[in-house]
N, CA, C and O atoms as a GROMACS GRO file, in nm:
protein
  612
    1MET      N    1  12.211  -5.835   0.841
    1MET     CA    2  12.264  -5.789   0.968
    1MET      C    3  12.372  -5.886   1.017
    1MET      O    4  12.478  -5.845   1.064
    2ARG      N    5  12.344  -6.016   1.005
    2ARG     CA    6  12.444  -6.114   1.049
    2ARG      C    7  12.569  -6.107   0.962
    2ARG      O    8  12.681  -6.119   1.012
    3ALA      N    9  12.552  -6.087   0.833
    3ALA     CA   10  12.667  -6.079   0.743
    3ALA      C   11  12.750  -5.955   0.775
    3ALA      O   12  12.873  -5.961   0.775
    4LYS      N   13  12.685  -5.845   0.801
    4LYS     CA   14  12.755  -5.722   0.836
    4LYS      C   15  12.832  -5.740   0.966
    4LYS      O   16  12.947  -5.696   0.977
    5ALA      N   17  12.771  -5.805   1.064
    5ALA     CA   18  12.838  -5.832   1.191
    5ALA      C   19  12.956  -5.926   1.171
    5ALA      O   20  13.061  -5.908   1.232
    6ALA      N   21  12.938  -6.027   1.087
    6ALA     CA   22  13.047  -6.122   1.060
    6ALA      C   23  13.164  -6.052   0.992
    6ALA      O   24  13.280  -6.082   1.021
    7TYR      N   25  13.135  -5.959   0.902
    7TYR     CA   26  13.242  -5.883   0.837
    7TYR      C   27  13.320  -5.802   0.940
    7TYR      O   28  13.443  -5.801   0.938
    8ALA      N   29  13.250  -5.734   1.029
    8ALA     CA   30  13.316  -5.652   1.131
    8ALA      C   31  13.396  -5.739   1.228
    8ALA      O   32  13.498  -5.694   1.281
    9ASP      N   33  13.352  -5.861   1.251
    9ASP     CA   34  13.420  -5.952   1.343
    9ASP      C   35  13.534  -6.030   1.278
    9ASP      O   36  13.610  -6.098   1.347
   10ALA      N   37  13.548  -6.019   1.148
   10ALA     CA   38  13.646  -6.101   1.075
   10ALA      C   39  13.788  -6.078   1.127
   10ALA      O   40  13.830  -5.964   1.148
   11ASP      N   41  13.859  -6.186   1.147
   11ASP     CA   42  13.996  -6.180   1.197
   11ASP      C   43  14.085  -6.097   1.105
   11ASP      O   44  14.170  -6.021   1.152
   12ALA      N   45  14.067  -6.111   0.975
   12ALA     CA   46  14.151  -6.038   0.880
   12ALA      C   47  14.137  -5.887   0.899
   12ALA      O   48  14.236  -5.814   0.895
   13VAL      N   49  14.015  -5.841   0.920
   13VAL     CA   50  13.992  -5.698   0.940
   13VAL      C   51  14.063  -5.652   1.067
   13VAL      O   52  14.124  -5.546   1.069
   14HIS      N   53  14.054  -5.733   1.173
   14HIS     CA   54  14.121  -5.700   1.299
   14HIS      C   55  14.273  -5.701   1.282
   14HIS      O   56  14.342  -5.609   1.329
   15GLN      N   57  14.324  -5.802   1.218
   15GLN     CA   58  14.469  -5.815   1.203
   15GLN      C   59  14.529  -5.704   1.118
   15GLN      O   60  14.645  -5.666   1.138
   16LEU      N   61  14.454  -5.653   1.024
   16LEU     CA   62  14.502  -5.544   0.941
   16LEU      C   63  14.495  -5.410   1.013
   16LEU      O   64  14.545  -5.310   0.964
   17GLY      N   65  14.432  -5.410   1.131
   17GLY     CA   66  14.425  -5.287   1.210
   17GLY      C   67  14.321  -5.188   1.161
   17GLY      O   68  14.335  -5.067   1.181
   18TYR      N   69  14.218  -5.237   1.100
   18TYR     CA   70  14.113  -5.149   1.047
   18TYR      C   71  14.006  -5.124   1.152
   18TYR      O   72  13.888  -5.147   1.128
   19THR      N   73  14.048  -5.076   1.267
   19THR     CA   74  13.952  -5.056   1.376
   19THR      C   75  13.845  -4.953   1.340
   19THR      O   76  13.729  -4.968   1.379
   20MET      N   77  13.882  -4.851   1.266
   20MET     CA   78  13.782  -4.750   1.228
   20MET      C   79  13.677  -4.808   1.134
   20MET      O   80  13.561  -4.768   1.140
   21VAL      N   81  13.716  -4.900   1.048
   21VAL     CA   82  13.620  -4.969   0.961
   21VAL      C   83  13.526  -5.052   1.046
   21VAL      O   84  13.404  -5.053   1.024
   22ILE      N   85  13.582  -5.121   1.144
   22ILE     CA   86  13.502  -5.204   1.234
   22ILE      C   87  13.404  -5.116   1.311
   22ILE      O   88  13.286  -5.150   1.323
   23ILE      N   89  13.451  -5.005   1.364
   23ILE     CA   90  13.365  -4.914   1.440
   23ILE      C   91  13.248  -4.869   1.354
   23ILE      O   92  13.133  -4.870   1.399
   24ARG      N   93  13.276  -4.830   1.232
   24ARG     CA   94  13.168  -4.782   1.144
   24ARG      C   95  13.066  -4.892   1.117
   24ARG      O   96  12.946  -4.866   1.115
   25GLN      N   97  13.112  -5.015   1.095
   25GLN     CA   98  13.020  -5.127   1.074
   25GLN      C   99  12.930  -5.147   1.196
   25GLN      O  100  12.809  -5.161   1.184
   26TYR      N  101  12.991  -5.147   1.314
   26TYR     CA  102  12.914  -5.165   1.438
   26TYR      C  103  12.815  -5.050   1.459
   26TYR      O  104  12.701  -5.072   1.499
   27GLU      N  105  12.859  -4.928   1.431
   27GLU     CA  106  12.768  -4.813   1.447
   27GLU      C  107  12.649  -4.825   1.352
   27GLU      O  108  12.536  -4.796   1.390
   28GLN      N  109  12.674  -4.868   1.229
   28GLN     CA  110  12.565  -4.886   1.133
   28GLN      C  111  12.470  -4.997   1.178
   28GLN      O  112  12.349  -4.985   1.162
   29LEU      N  113  12.525  -5.103   1.235
   29LEU     CA  114  12.440  -5.211   1.286
   29LEU      C  115  12.348  -5.160   1.397
   29LEU      O  116  12.231  -5.198   1.403
   30LEU      N  117  12.401  -5.076   1.485
   30LEU     CA  118  12.317  -5.022   1.592
   30LEU      C  119  12.212  -4.925   1.538
   30LEU      O  120  12.102  -4.915   1.593
   31GLU      N  121  12.245  -4.855   1.430
   31GLU     CA  122  12.145  -4.769   1.366
   31GLU      C  123  12.032  -4.853   1.308
   31GLU      O  124  11.915  -4.817   1.318
   32LEU      N  125  12.067  -4.966   1.249
   32LEU     CA  126  11.968  -5.056   1.189
   32LEU      C  127  11.889  -5.134   1.294
   32LEU      O  128  11.773  -5.167   1.273
   33ASN      N  129  11.953  -5.161   1.407
   33ASN     CA  130  11.893  -5.245   1.510
   33ASN      C  131  11.921  -5.184   1.648
   33ASN      O  132  12.004  -5.236   1.722
   34PRO      N  133  11.853  -5.074   1.682
   34PRO     CA  134  11.882  -5.006   1.809
   34PRO      C  135  11.853  -5.091   1.933
   34PRO      O  136  11.908  -5.063   2.040
   35ASN      N  137  11.768  -5.192   1.921
   35ASN     CA  138  11.744  -5.281   2.036
   35ASN      C  139  11.864  -5.371   2.063
   35ASN      O  140  11.880  -5.422   2.174
   36ASP      N  141  11.947  -5.390   1.964
   36ASP     CA  142  12.074  -5.462   1.972
   36ASP      C  143  12.063  -5.601   2.034
   36ASP      O  144  12.131  -5.632   2.132
   37ASN      N  145  11.978  -5.682   1.977
   37ASN     CA  146  11.967  -5.820   2.023
   37ASN      C  147  12.089  -5.904   1.983
   37ASN      O  148  12.100  -6.020   2.022
   38GLN      N  149  12.181  -5.845   1.905
   38GLN     CA  150  12.303  -5.914   1.864
   38GLN      C  151  12.420  -5.888   1.961
   38GLN      O  152  12.523  -5.954   1.952
   39GLY      N  153  12.404  -5.793   2.051
   39GLY     CA  154  12.512  -5.760   2.144
   39GLY      C  155  12.625  -5.684   2.079
   39GLY      O  156  12.740  -5.692   2.124
   40ILE      N  157  12.596  -5.611   1.974
   40ILE     CA  158  12.698  -5.534   1.901
   40ILE      C  159  12.757  -5.425   1.990
   40ILE      O  160  12.874  -5.390   1.975
   41ARG      N  161  12.678  -5.370   2.082
   41ARG     CA  162  12.726  -5.262   2.167
   41ARG      C  163  12.849  -5.303   2.248
   41ARG      O  164  12.934  -5.219   2.278
   42TYR      N  165  12.859  -5.429   2.284
   42TYR     CA  166  12.974  -5.476   2.361
   42TYR      C  167  13.100  -5.474   2.275
   42TYR      O  168  13.208  -5.437   2.322
   43LYS      N  169  13.087  -5.514   2.152
   43LYS     CA  170  13.202  -5.514   2.060
   43LYS      C  171  13.240  -5.371   2.023
   43LYS      O  172  13.359  -5.338   2.014
   44LEU      N  173  13.140  -5.287   2.003
   44LEU     CA  174  13.167  -5.147   1.970
   44LEU      C  175  13.238  -5.078   2.086
   44LEU      O  176  13.330  -4.999   2.065
   45PHE      N  177  13.197  -5.107   2.208
   45PHE     CA  178  13.261  -5.050   2.325
   45PHE      C  179  13.410  -5.083   2.324
   45PHE      O  180  13.494  -4.995   2.344
   46GLY      N  181  13.443  -5.209   2.301
   46GLY     CA  182  13.583  -5.251   2.296
   46GLY      C  183  13.661  -5.180   2.186
   46GLY      O  184  13.775  -5.140   2.206
   47ALA      N  185  13.599  -5.167   2.070
   47ALA     CA  186  13.665  -5.099   1.958
   47ALA      C  187  13.689  -4.952   1.990
   47ALA      O  188  13.794  -4.897   1.956
   48TYR      N  189  13.593  -4.888   2.056
   48TYR     CA  190  13.612  -4.749   2.098
   48TYR      C  191  13.732  -4.737   2.192
   48TYR      O  192  13.813  -4.646   2.176
   49LEU      N  193  13.744  -4.827   2.288
   49LEU     CA  194  13.858  -4.820   2.380
   49LEU      C  195  13.989  -4.842   2.307
   49LEU      O  196  14.088  -4.774   2.335
   50GLU      N  197  13.991  -4.936   2.215
   50GLU     CA  198  14.114  -4.962   2.138
   50GLU      C  199  14.160  -4.837   2.063
   50GLU      O  200  14.280  -4.815   2.048
   51GLU      N  201  14.067  -4.757   2.018
   51GLU     CA  202  14.099  -4.636   1.943
   51GLU      C  203  14.112  -4.513   2.032
   51GLU      O  204  14.138  -4.403   1.983
   52GLY      N  205  14.093  -4.530   2.163
   52GLY     CA  206  14.102  -4.416   2.255
   52GLY      C  207  13.983  -4.322   2.246
   52GLY      O  208  13.993  -4.205   2.285
   53LYS      N  209  13.872  -4.372   2.196
   53LYS     CA  210  13.750  -4.291   2.182
   53LYS      C  211  13.666  -4.305   2.310
   53LYS      O  212  13.558  -4.365   2.309
   54PHE      N  213  13.718  -4.249   2.419
   54PHE     CA  214  13.656  -4.266   2.550
   54PHE      C  215  13.521  -4.196   2.560
   54PHE      O  216  13.429  -4.248   2.624
   55GLU      N  217  13.508  -4.080   2.496
   55GLU     CA  218  13.380  -4.009   2.500
   55GLU      C  219  13.271  -4.089   2.428
   55GLU      O  220  13.158  -4.096   2.475
   56ALA      N  221  13.305  -4.147   2.315
   56ALA     CA  222  13.209  -4.229   2.241
   56ALA      C  223  13.171  -4.352   2.323
   56ALA      O  224  13.054  -4.392   2.325
   57ALA      N  225  13.268  -4.411   2.392
   57ALA     CA  226  13.241  -4.528   2.477
   57ALA      C  227  13.148  -4.489   2.591
   57ALA      O  228  13.058  -4.565   2.627
   58GLU      N  229  13.169  -4.371   2.647
   58GLU     CA  230  13.084  -4.323   2.756
   58GLU      C  231  12.941  -4.299   2.708
   58GLU      O  232  12.846  -4.335   2.777
   59VAL      N  233  12.926  -4.240   2.591
   59VAL     CA  234  12.794  -4.218   2.534
   59VAL      C  235  12.723  -4.352   2.512
   59VAL      O  236  12.604  -4.365   2.540
   60LEU      N  237  12.796  -4.448   2.462
   60LEU     CA  238  12.739  -4.581   2.438
   60LEU      C  239  12.690  -4.644   2.568
   60LEU      O  240  12.581  -4.702   2.573
   61LEU      N  241  12.770  -4.633   2.674
   61LEU     CA  242  12.730  -4.689   2.804
   61LEU      C  243  12.605  -4.619   2.858
   61LEU      O  244  12.519  -4.683   2.918
   62LYS      N  245  12.595  -4.490   2.836
   62LYS     CA  246  12.477  -4.416   2.881
   62LYS      C  247  12.353  -4.452   2.800
   62LYS      O  248  12.242  -4.459   2.853
   63GLU      N  249  12.374  -4.476   2.672
   63GLU     CA  250  12.262  -4.512   2.584
   63GLU      C  251  12.206  -4.649   2.620
   63GLU      O  252  12.084  -4.669   2.618
   64TYR      N  253  12.294  -4.741   2.653
   64TYR     CA  254  12.253  -4.877   2.690
   64TYR      C  255  12.286  -4.899   2.837
   64TYR      O  256  12.377  -4.974   2.871
   65LYS      N  257  12.210  -4.834   2.923
   65LYS     CA  258  12.232  -4.849   3.067
   65LYS      C  259  12.202  -4.993   3.108
   65LYS      O  260  12.091  -5.043   3.087
   66GLU      N  261  12.301  -5.056   3.166
   66GLU     CA  262  12.283  -5.195   3.206
   66GLU      C  263  12.335  -5.216   3.347
   66GLU      O  264  12.432  -5.153   3.391
   67THR      N  265  12.268  -5.305   3.416
   67THR     CA  266  12.316  -5.345   3.549
   67THR      C  267  12.366  -5.489   3.545
   67THR      O  268  12.364  -5.559   3.647
   68THR      N  269  12.410  -5.532   3.429
   68THR     CA  270  12.466  -5.666   3.411
   68THR      C  271  12.618  -5.658   3.427
   68THR      O  272  12.674  -5.548   3.439
   69ALA      N  273  12.684  -5.772   3.426
   69ALA     CA  274  12.830  -5.773   3.433
   69ALA      C  275  12.888  -5.692   3.317
   69ALA      O  276  12.980  -5.613   3.338
   70ASN      N  277  12.836  -5.709   3.198
   70ASN     CA  278  12.887  -5.634   3.083
   70ASN      C  279  12.880  -5.484   3.108
   70ASN      O  280  12.979  -5.414   3.089
   71GLY      N  281  12.766  -5.437   3.149
   71GLY     CA  282  12.749  -5.294   3.170
   71GLY      C  283  12.837  -5.239   3.280
   71GLY      O  284  12.904  -5.137   3.262
   72LEU      N  285  12.838  -5.306   3.395
   72LEU     CA  286  12.912  -5.253   3.510
   72LEU      C  287  13.063  -5.271   3.498
   72LEU      O  288  13.139  -5.182   3.535
   73TYR      N  289  13.107  -5.384   3.448
   73TYR     CA  290  13.251  -5.402   3.430
   73TYR      C  291  13.304  -5.312   3.319
   73TYR      O  292  13.418  -5.266   3.325
   74ASN      N  293  13.223  -5.286   3.217
   74ASN     CA  294  13.266  -5.194   3.113
   74ASN      C  295  13.274  -5.051   3.165
   74ASN      O  296  13.362  -4.974   3.126
   75LYS      N  297  13.182  -5.016   3.252
   75LYS     CA  298  13.186  -4.883   3.314
   75LYS      C  299  13.315  -4.869   3.396
   75LYS      O  300  13.381  -4.765   3.391
   76LEU      N  301  13.350  -4.973   3.470
   76LEU     CA  302  13.475  -4.974   3.546
   76LEU      C  303  13.594  -4.968   3.451
   76LEU      O  304  13.688  -4.892   3.475
   77LEU      N  305  13.592  -5.045   3.346
   77LEU     CA  306  13.702  -5.048   3.249
   77LEU      C  307  13.725  -4.909   3.191
   77LEU      O  308  13.840  -4.865   3.178
   78LEU      N  309  13.620  -4.841   3.155
   78LEU     CA  310  13.633  -4.706   3.102
   78LEU      C  311  13.693  -4.612   3.206
   78LEU      O  312  13.780  -4.530   3.173
   79GLU      N  313  13.649  -4.622   3.330
   79GLU     CA  314  13.704  -4.539   3.437
   79GLU      C  315  13.854  -4.564   3.452
   79GLU      O  316  13.932  -4.470   3.469
   80LEU      N  317  13.895  -4.690   3.447
   80LEU     CA  318  14.037  -4.723   3.460
   80LEU      C  319  14.118  -4.667   3.344
   80LEU      O  320  14.229  -4.618   3.364
   81TYR      N  321  14.065  -4.674   3.223
   81TYR     CA  322  14.135  -4.619   3.107
   81TYR      C  323  14.147  -4.468   3.118
   81TYR      O  324  14.251  -4.411   3.083
   82LYS      N  325  14.042  -4.403   3.165
   82LYS     CA  326  14.042  -4.257   3.171
   82LYS      C  327  14.118  -4.203   3.291
   82LYS      O  328  14.197  -4.109   3.278
   83ASN      N  329  14.095  -4.261   3.410
   83ASN     CA  330  14.143  -4.201   3.534
   83ASN      C  331  14.229  -4.291   3.620
   83ASN      O  332  14.268  -4.252   3.730
   84GLY      N  333  14.258  -4.410   3.574
   84GLY     CA  334  14.342  -4.500   3.652
   84GLY      C  335  14.269  -4.553   3.775
   84GLY      O  336  14.147  -4.563   3.778
   85PHE      N  337  14.347  -4.588   3.874
   85PHE     CA  338  14.294  -4.652   3.995
   85PHE      C  339  14.240  -4.548   4.093
   85PHE      O  340  14.293  -4.529   4.202
   86SER      N  341  14.135  -4.482   4.052
   86SER     CA  342  14.074  -4.375   4.130
   86SER      C  343  13.981  -4.431   4.238
   86SER      O  344  13.951  -4.550   4.241
   87ALA      N  345  13.937  -4.342   4.326
   87ALA     CA  346  13.838  -4.381   4.427
   87ALA      C  347  13.709  -4.424   4.358
   87ALA      O  348  13.641  -4.516   4.404
   88ASN      N  349  13.676  -4.358   4.249
   88ASN     CA  350  13.556  -4.396   4.174
   88ASN      C  351  13.570  -4.536   4.114
   88ASN      O  352  13.474  -4.611   4.109
   89ALA      N  353  13.691  -4.570   4.070
   89ALA     CA  354  13.714  -4.705   4.016
   89ALA      C  355  13.692  -4.809   4.124
   89ALA      O  356  13.633  -4.914   4.098
   90ALA      N  357  13.738  -4.783   4.246
   90ALA     CA  358  13.718  -4.877   4.357
   90ALA      C  359  13.568  -4.894   4.386
   90ALA      O  360  13.521  -5.004   4.412
   91LYS      N  361  13.494  -4.784   4.380
   91LYS     CA  362  13.349  -4.788   4.401
   91LYS      C  363  13.281  -4.869   4.290
   91LYS      O  364  13.194  -4.952   4.317
   92LEU      N  365  13.320  -4.845   4.167
   92LEU     CA  366  13.262  -4.917   4.053
   92LEU      C  367  13.294  -5.066   4.059
   92LEU      O  368  13.211  -5.149   4.022
   93LEU      N  369  13.414  -5.101   4.106
   93LEU     CA  370  13.452  -5.240   4.121
   93LEU      C  371  13.361  -5.311   4.222
   93LEU      O  372  13.318  -5.423   4.198
   94LYS      N  373  13.333  -5.245   4.332
   94LYS     CA  374  13.244  -5.304   4.434
   94LYS      C  375  13.105  -5.329   4.376
   94LYS      O  376  13.045  -5.434   4.399
   95GLU      N  377  13.054  -5.232   4.300
   95GLU     CA  378  12.922  -5.247   4.238
   95GLU      C  379  12.922  -5.364   4.139
   95GLU      O  380  12.828  -5.444   4.136
   96ALA      N  381  13.026  -5.372   4.058
   96ALA     CA  382  13.035  -5.479   3.957
   96ALA      C  383  13.046  -5.616   4.024
   96ALA      O  384  12.984  -5.712   3.979
   97LYS      N  385  13.124  -5.624   4.131
   97LYS     CA  386  13.141  -5.752   4.202
   97LYS      C  387  13.010  -5.801   4.262
   97LYS      O  388  12.986  -5.922   4.269
   98LYS      N  389  12.924  -5.708   4.304
   98LYS     CA  390  12.794  -5.747   4.358
   98LYS      C  391  12.709  -5.815   4.252
   98LYS      O  392  12.635  -5.909   4.281
   99VAL      N  393  12.720  -5.768   4.129
   99VAL     CA  394  12.640  -5.823   4.019
   99VAL      C  395  12.696  -5.956   3.972
   99VAL      O  396  12.621  -6.049   3.942
  100ASN      N  397  12.831  -5.966   3.965
  100ASN     CA  398  12.892  -6.094   3.927
  100ASN      C  399  13.035  -6.099   3.981
  100ASN      O  400  13.127  -6.044   3.920
  101PRO      N  401  13.053  -6.166   4.095
  101PRO     CA  402  13.186  -6.178   4.155
  101PRO      C  403  13.278  -6.274   4.080
  101PRO      O  404  13.398  -6.278   4.107
  102HIS      N  405  13.224  -6.350   3.988
  102HIS     CA  406  13.302  -6.451   3.917
  102HIS      C  407  13.395  -6.391   3.810
  102HIS      O  408  13.484  -6.460   3.760
  103VAL      N  409  13.375  -6.265   3.774
  103VAL     CA  410  13.454  -6.204   3.666
  103VAL      C  411  13.599  -6.182   3.709
  103VAL      O  412  13.691  -6.211   3.633
  104ILE      N  413  13.619  -6.132   3.829
  104ILE     CA  414  13.753  -6.093   3.876
  104ILE      C  415  13.855  -6.208   3.869
  104ILE      O  416  13.967  -6.185   3.823
  105PRO      N  417  13.823  -6.328   3.912
  105PRO     CA  418  13.923  -6.435   3.901
  105PRO      C  419  13.971  -6.459   3.758
  105PRO      O  420  14.086  -6.498   3.737
  106PHE      N  421  13.885  -6.436   3.660
  106PHE     CA  422  13.927  -6.454   3.520
  106PHE      C  423  14.013  -6.336   3.473
  106PHE      O  424  14.109  -6.355   3.398
  107LEU      N  425  13.979  -6.216   3.518
  107LEU     CA  426  14.057  -6.099   3.477
  107LEU      C  427  14.192  -6.094   3.548
  107LEU      O  428  14.289  -6.043   3.493
  108SER      N  429  14.195  -6.147   3.670
  108SER     CA  430  14.319  -6.142   3.748
  108SER      C  431  14.413  -6.259   3.717
  108SER      O  432  14.528  -6.260   3.761
  109GLY      N  433  14.365  -6.356   3.642
  109GLY     CA  434  14.448  -6.471   3.608
  109GLY      C  435  14.442  -6.584   3.708
  109GLY      O  436  14.509  -6.686   3.691
  110LYS      N  437  14.362  -6.568   3.814
  110LYS     CA  438  14.348  -6.678   3.911
  110LYS      C  439  14.279  -6.797   3.846
  110LYS      O  440  14.305  -6.912   3.882
  111LYS      N  441  14.192  -6.768   3.751
  111LYS     CA  442  14.124  -6.873   3.675
  111LYS      C  443  14.151  -6.850   3.527
  111LYS      O  444  14.160  -6.736   3.481
  112SER      N  445  14.164  -6.957   3.455
  112SER     CA  446  14.184  -6.947   3.310
  112SER      C  447  14.050  -6.953   3.238
  112SER      O  448  13.959  -7.024   3.278
  113ILE      N  449  14.042  -6.878   3.132
  113ILE     CA  450  13.922  -6.884   3.048
  113ILE      C  451  13.925  -7.018   2.977
  113ILE      O  452  14.024  -7.052   2.912
  114PRO      N  453  13.818  -7.096   2.989
  114PRO     CA  454  13.818  -7.230   2.928
  114PRO      C  455  13.830  -7.224   2.775
  114PRO      O  456  13.793  -7.126   2.711
  115MET      N  457  13.883  -7.331   2.720
  115MET     CA  458  13.900  -7.340   2.575
  115MET      C  459  13.764  -7.339   2.506
  115MET      O  460  13.747  -7.276   2.402
  116PHE      N  461  13.666  -7.408   2.567
  116PHE     CA  462  13.532  -7.412   2.509
  116PHE      C  463  13.441  -7.325   2.593
  116PHE      O  464  13.418  -7.351   2.711
  117LEU      N  465  13.389  -7.221   2.531
  117LEU     CA  466  13.305  -7.125   2.601
  117LEU      C  467  13.164  -7.180   2.616
  117LEU      O  468  13.120  -7.263   2.537
  118PRO      N  469  13.093  -7.133   2.718
  118PRO     CA  470  12.953  -7.174   2.732
  118PRO      C  471  12.872  -7.125   2.612
  118PRO      O  472  12.902  -7.021   2.554
  119GLU      N  473  12.771  -7.200   2.575
  119GLU     CA  474  12.688  -7.161   2.461
  119GLU      C  475  12.595  -7.045   2.497
  119GLU      O  476  12.552  -6.969   2.411
  120GLY      N  477  12.565  -7.033   2.624
  120GLY     CA  478  12.482  -6.925   2.673
  120GLY      C  479  12.527  -6.893   2.815
  120GLY      O  480  12.625  -6.948   2.865
  121TYR      N  481  12.452  -6.804   2.879
  121TYR     CA  482  12.490  -6.769   3.016
  121TYR      C  483  12.368  -6.726   3.096
  121TYR      O  484  12.263  -6.690   3.041
  122ARG      N  485  12.385  -6.731   3.227
  122ARG     CA  486  12.284  -6.677   3.320
  122ARG      C  487  12.347  -6.559   3.392
  122ARG      O  488  12.464  -6.563   3.429
  123LEU      N  489  12.269  -6.455   3.411
  123LEU     CA  490  12.319  -6.336   3.480
  123LEU      C  491  12.367  -6.373   3.620
  123LEU      O  492  12.300  -6.446   3.692
  124GLY      N  493  12.484  -6.322   3.656
  124GLY     CA  494  12.542  -6.347   3.786
  124GLY      C  495  12.615  -6.478   3.799
  124GLY      O  496  12.676  -6.505   3.902
  125ASP      N  497  12.610  -6.560   3.697
  125ASP     CA  498  12.668  -6.693   3.699
  125ASP      C  499  12.812  -6.690   3.645
  125ASP      O  500  12.853  -6.593   3.581
  126GLU      N  501  12.886  -6.796   3.672
  126GLU     CA  502  13.022  -6.806   3.620
  126GLU      C  503  13.022  -6.807   3.466
  126GLU      O  504  13.117  -6.761   3.404
  127SER      N  505  12.917  -6.860   3.408
  127SER     CA  506  12.909  -6.862   3.260
  127SER      C  507  12.910  -6.721   3.204
  127SER      O  508  12.973  -6.696   3.101
  128GLU      N  509  12.841  -6.628   3.269
  128GLU     CA  510  12.842  -6.488   3.225
  128GLU      C  511  12.984  -6.430   3.239
  128GLU      O  512  13.030  -6.356   3.152
  129ALA      N  513  13.051  -6.465   3.348
  129ALA     CA  514  13.186  -6.415   3.373
  129ALA      C  515  13.284  -6.466   3.266
  129ALA      O  516  13.369  -6.390   3.219
  130ILE      N  517  13.271  -6.590   3.229
  130ILE     CA  518  13.360  -6.648   3.127
  130ILE      C  519  13.342  -6.576   2.994
  130ILE      O  520  13.440  -6.539   2.929
  131ILE      N  521  13.219  -6.555   2.955
  131ILE     CA  522  13.193  -6.489   2.827
  131ILE      C  523  13.242  -6.344   2.830
  131ILE      O  524  13.302  -6.296   2.734
  132TYR      N  525  13.216  -6.275   2.941
  132TYR     CA  526  13.263  -6.136   2.952
  132TYR      C  527  13.416  -6.132   2.945
  132TYR      O  528  13.473  -6.054   2.867
  133ALA      N  529  13.482  -6.215   3.025
  133ALA     CA  530  13.628  -6.214   3.030
  133ALA      C  531  13.688  -6.249   2.893
  133ALA      O  532  13.786  -6.188   2.851
  134ASP      N  533  13.630  -6.344   2.825
  134ASP     CA  534  13.681  -6.382   2.693
  134ASP      C  535  13.669  -6.265   2.594
  134ASP      O  536  13.760  -6.241   2.516
  135ASP      N  537  13.558  -6.195   2.599
  135ASP     CA  538  13.535  -6.083   2.506
  135ASP      C  539  13.622  -5.961   2.536
  135ASP      O  540  13.654  -5.884   2.446
  136HIS      N  541  13.659  -5.942   2.663
  136HIS     CA  542  13.723  -5.816   2.704
  136HIS      C  543  13.863  -5.831   2.762
  136HIS      O  544  13.926  -5.732   2.798
  137PHE      N  545  13.913  -5.953   2.772
  137PHE     CA  546  14.041  -5.977   2.840
  137PHE      C  547  14.154  -5.891   2.783
  137PHE      O  548  14.233  -5.836   2.859
  138GLN      N  549  14.162  -5.878   2.651
  138GLN     CA  550  14.270  -5.800   2.589
  138GLN      C  551  14.268  -5.654   2.633
  138GLN      O  552  14.373  -5.591   2.645
  139LEU      N  553  14.150  -5.601   2.655
  139LEU     CA  554  14.139  -5.462   2.700
  139LEU      C  555  14.186  -5.447   2.845
  139LEU      O  556  14.254  -5.350   2.879
  140TRP      N  557  14.149  -5.542   2.929
  140TRP     CA  558  14.190  -5.539   3.070
  140TRP      C  559  14.340  -5.561   3.082
  140TRP      O  560  14.405  -5.501   3.168
  141LYS      N  561  14.394  -5.646   2.999
  141LYS     CA  562  14.536  -5.681   3.005
  141LYS      C  563  14.626  -5.560   2.982
  141LYS      O  564  14.740  -5.559   3.028
  142LYS      N  565  14.577  -5.460   2.913
  142LYS     CA  566  14.657  -5.342   2.880
  142LYS      C  567  14.677  -5.248   3.001
  142LYS      O  568  14.759  -5.156   2.994
  143ILE      N  569  14.604  -5.270   3.108
  143ILE     CA  570  14.610  -5.181   3.224
  143ILE      C  571  14.727  -5.222   3.314
  143ILE      O  572  14.722  -5.327   3.378
  144GLU      N  573  14.828  -5.140   3.318
  144GLU     CA  574  14.946  -5.170   3.401
  144GLU      C  575  14.909  -5.159   3.548
  144GLU      O  576  14.843  -5.064   3.590
  145GLY      N  577  14.953  -5.258   3.626
  145GLY     CA  578  14.928  -5.258   3.769
  145GLY      C  579  14.792  -5.312   3.809
  145GLY      O  580  14.755  -5.308   3.926
  146LEU      N  581  14.716  -5.362   3.712
  146LEU     CA  582  14.581  -5.410   3.740
  146LEU      C  583  14.581  -5.524   3.842
  146LEU      O  584  14.501  -5.524   3.936
  147GLN      N  585  14.669  -5.620   3.825
  147GLN     CA  586  14.670  -5.736   3.914
  147GLN      C  587  14.690  -5.694   4.060
  147GLN      O  588  14.620  -5.742   4.149
  148GLU      N  589  14.783  -5.604   4.083
  148GLU     CA  590  14.812  -5.557   4.219
  148GLU      C  591  14.692  -5.482   4.276
  148GLU      O  592  14.655  -5.499   4.392
  149TRP      N  593  14.631  -5.398   4.193
  149TRP     CA  594  14.517  -5.320   4.237
  149TRP      C  595  14.400  -5.410   4.273
  149TRP      O  596  14.335  -5.389   4.375
  150LEU      N  597  14.374  -5.510   4.190
  150LEU     CA  598  14.263  -5.603   4.217
  150LEU      C  599  14.286  -5.678   4.348
  150LEU      O  600  14.191  -5.704   4.422
  151LYS      N  601  14.410  -5.714   4.376
  151LYS     CA  602  14.440  -5.786   4.501
  151LYS      C  603  14.411  -5.700   4.623
  151LYS      O  604  14.373  -5.753   4.728
  152LYS      N  605  14.428  -5.570   4.612
  152LYS     CA  606  14.406  -5.478   4.725
  152LYS      C  607  14.258  -5.450   4.749
  152LYS      O  608  14.220  -5.403   4.856
  153GLN      N  609  14.176  -5.478   4.652
  153GLN     CA  610  14.033  -5.440   4.661
  153GLN      C  611  13.953  -5.545   4.733
  153GLN      O  612  13.832  -5.530   4.750
   0.00000   0.00000   0.00000
């Protein structure tokens, strides 16, 4: 399982643009380990967004309902990709901020993601925000007008 995850995470696979290969590896890992103690669902979610597979990303979020920063910020991220800066996106942002307000400064650029990431994290803590932002920053960065929208919220 670890070897399969390492293959899917390999920089070479990403750089060659084999996102569909990566998606299949992650999907197989979740089939083998539906409890997902490896956190593969977070990586799969990102790969789905990169490929524009919004319905698959939505199914994944429903399958792994979470009230953590990962779950709620990913729900917001999907809404932004699908519908832009909607009223629902503003509502989802408020919900996510309640769970972990430390994420927004990293996504907005007010704070830089540290060079050395925390080895672990506590829910609601800045450590959770750093790990989330590091894993998902590239997806958030693609949203035009995000910085302005975040400032208004």
